[in-house]
C-alpha positions as CSV (number, residue, x, y, z in Angstrom):
1,X,13.9,17.5,-9.6
2,X,10.4,18.8,-8.9
3,X,8.1,16.6,-6.8
4,X,4.4,17.3,-6.5
5,X,3.1,16.0,-3.1
6,X,-0.7,15.3,-3.5
7,X,-3.4,14.7,-0.9
8,X,-2.1,13.6,2.5
9,X,-4.0,11.5,5.0
10,X,-2.8,10.9,8.6
11,X,0.1,12.9,9.8
12,X,0.2,15.4,12.7
13,X,-3.3,16.9,12.3
14,X,-5.8,14.6,10.6
15,X,-8.5,17.3,10.6
16,X,-6.4,19.7,8.5
17,X,-5.4,18.4,5.1
18,X,-3.2,21.5,4.3
19,X,-1.2,20.9,7.4
20,X,-0.8,17.2,6.6
21,X,0.3,18.0,3.0
22,X,2.8,20.5,4.3
23,X,4.2,18.1,6.9
24,X,4.5,15.4,4.3
25,X,6.3,17.8,2.0
26,X,8.6,18.8,4.8
27,X,9.4,15.1,5.6
28,X,10.2,14.5,1.8
29,X,12.3,17.7,1.6
30,X,14.3,16.8,4.7
31,X,15.4,13.5,3.1
32,X,15.8,14.9,-0.4
33,X,17.1,18.5,0.1
34,X,17.9,19.1,-3.6
35,X,14.3,18.3,-4.5
36,X,11.9,21.1,-5.1
37,X,8.7,20.0,-3.3
38,X,5.2,21.4,-3.8
39,X,2.2,20.3,-1.7
40,X,-1.3,20.1,-3.2
41,X,-4.4,19.0,-1.4
42,X,-7.3,17.3,-3.1
43,X,-10.6,16.6,-1.4
44,X,-10.9,13.0,-0.2
45,X,-13.3,10.8,-2.0
46,X,-15.1,8.5,0.5
47,X,-14.5,4.8,-0.2
48,X,-17.3,3.2,-2.1
49,X,-18.7,0.0,-0.7
50,X,-20.9,-2.0,-2.9
51,X,-24.3,-2.5,-1.2
52,X,-26.3,-5.6,-1.5
53,X,-28.9,-6.0,-4.2
54,X,-31.5,-3.3,-3.9
55,X,-30.0,-1.9,-0.7
56,X,-29.2,1.8,-0.7
57,X,-29.4,2.0,-4.5
58,X,-31.6,5.0,-5.5
59,X,-34.2,4.3,-8.1
60,X,-33.7,6.3,-11.3
61,X,-36.0,9.3,-11.6
62,X,-36.9,11.5,-14.5
63,X,-37.3,10.9,-18.1
64,X,-34.7,9.5,-20.5
65,X,-34.6,11.5,-23.8
66,X,-32.1,10.4,-26.4
67,X,-30.0,13.3,-27.6
68,X,-30.6,12.4,-31.2
69,X,-34.4,13.0,-30.8
70,X,-33.4,16.6,-29.7
71,X,-31.4,17.1,-32.9
72,X,-28.1,16.7,-31.1
73,X,-25.4,14.5,-32.4
74,X,-23.1,14.5,-29.4
75,X,-23.0,15.7,-25.8
76,X,-19.8,17.2,-24.4
77,X,-18.4,15.9,-21.2
78,X,-19.0,18.0,-18.1
79,X,-16.3,20.4,-17.1
80,X,-13.6,19.1,-14.8
81,X,-13.5,20.1,-11.1
82,X,-11.2,23.0,-10.4
83,X,-8.9,20.9,-8.2
84,X,-8.6,18.3,-11.0
85,X,-7.6,21.0,-13.4
86,X,-5.1,22.4,-11.0
87,X,-3.6,18.9,-10.5
88,X,-3.3,18.4,-14.2
89,X,-1.5,21.8,-14.6
90,X,0.9,21.0,-11.8
91,X,1.6,17.4,-12.8
92,X,2.6,18.7,-16.3
93,X,5.4,20.7,-14.6
94,X,6.5,18.0,-12.1
95,X,9.2,15.3,-12.5
96,X,7.4,13.1,-9.9
97,X,3.9,13.0,-8.4
98,X,3.7,11.6,-4.9
99,X,0.3,10.7,-3.3
100,X,-0.3,9.7,0.3
101,X,-3.3,7.6,1.2
102,X,-4.2,5.7,4.4
103,X,-5.1,2.5,2.5
104,X,-4.2,1.6,-1.1
105,X,-6.8,-0.8,-2.3
106,X,-8.6,-1.5,-5.6
107,X,-11.1,1.3,-4.9
108,X,-8.3,3.8,-4.3
109,X,-6.7,2.9,-7.6
110,X,-9.9,3.7,-9.5
111,X,-11.3,6.8,-7.7
112,X,-9.9,9.5,-5.4
113,X,-6.5,11.1,-5.2
114,X,-4.5,8.2,-6.6
115,X,-6.6,7.8,-9.7
116,X,-6.8,11.5,-10.3
117,X,-3.0,11.8,-10.0
118,X,-2.4,8.9,-12.3
119,X,-4.8,10.4,-14.9
120,X,-3.1,13.8,-14.6
121,X,0.4,12.5,-14.8
122,X,-0.1,9.9,-17.7
123,X,-0.2,12.4,-20.6
124,X,3.2,13.8,-19.5
125,X,4.8,10.4,-18.7
126,X,5.4,11.6,-15.1
127,X,5.7,8.7,-12.6
128,X,3.2,8.4,-9.8
129,X,4.4,7.1,-6.4
130,X,2.0,6.2,-3.6
131,X,2.9,6.5,0.1
132,X,0.4,4.3,1.8
133,X,-0.4,3.5,5.4
134,X,-1.2,0.0,4.2
135,X,-1.2,-1.5,0.7
136,X,-3.6,-4.2,-0.4
137,X,-2.8,-4.3,-4.1
138,X,-0.4,-6.4,-6.1
139,X,2.3,-4.9,-8.3
140,X,0.2,-5.9,-11.4
141,X,-2.8,-3.9,-10.0
142,X,-0.7,-0.9,-9.2
143,X,0.9,-0.9,-12.7
144,X,-2.5,-1.2,-14.3
145,X,-3.6,1.8,-12.2
146,X,-0.8,3.9,-13.5
147,X,1.3,3.8,-10.3
148,X,5.1,3.4,-10.7
149,X,5.8,2.5,-7.0
150,X,4.2,2.0,-3.7
151,X,5.9,2.5,-0.3
152,X,4.2,1.5,2.9
153,X,5.0,4.3,5.4
154,X,2.4,3.7,8.1
155,X,-0.6,5.6,9.4
156,X,0.3,8.2,10.6
157,X,3.4,8.1,8.4
158,X,6.8,7.4,9.8
159,X,9.3,10.2,8.7
160,X,12.0,7.6,8.3
161,X,9.9,5.6,5.8
162,X,9.0,8.7,3.9
163,X,12.7,9.6,3.8
164,X,13.6,6.2,2.4
165,X,11.0,6.7,-0.4
166,X,12.3,10.2,-1.0
167,X,15.9,9.0,-1.4
168,X,14.8,6.3,-3.7
169,X,12.9,8.6,-6.1
170,X,14.9,11.8,-5.6
171,X,18.5,10.7,-5.2
172,X,21.1,13.2,-3.9
173,X,22.8,13.4,-7.3
174,X,19.6,14.7,-8.9
175,X,19.5,18.5,-9.2
176,X,16.7,20.9,-8.8
């Protein structure tokens, strides 16, 4: 079994995401030694808090020109960020995508590492599991967000809780 560990928060060194991802991958590997584990770090997306009416909302600037007036029939979507492309490539080869976030809430399900992992894994029917310091979503919300399971592991994570999640999703009888 191949598990892709994506974006870690918390852990031994909160200032270094690569160290956090490697430590989370090591905790997962210790509990599921037959599982091939690959860490991947995505940049964190700051949580968006909706400001009050007219507060902090920039006024639109510039001129709106319909594309049809320029003789264009459609506009292509902007290119994906390199880390999103890398995540999609790696998720296609994985059997499981594991994402660690400090707080799993509605905003985390729609933007950031959890949402990116769910979008990358969906075309390949790869399950996405979230290891969260704290979860504030219902099972219905997590299913709608493309998440197969959520395990609360604490912030910083508890290696024992990560181990229980690893043994659940990568049992000992599963081969590499």
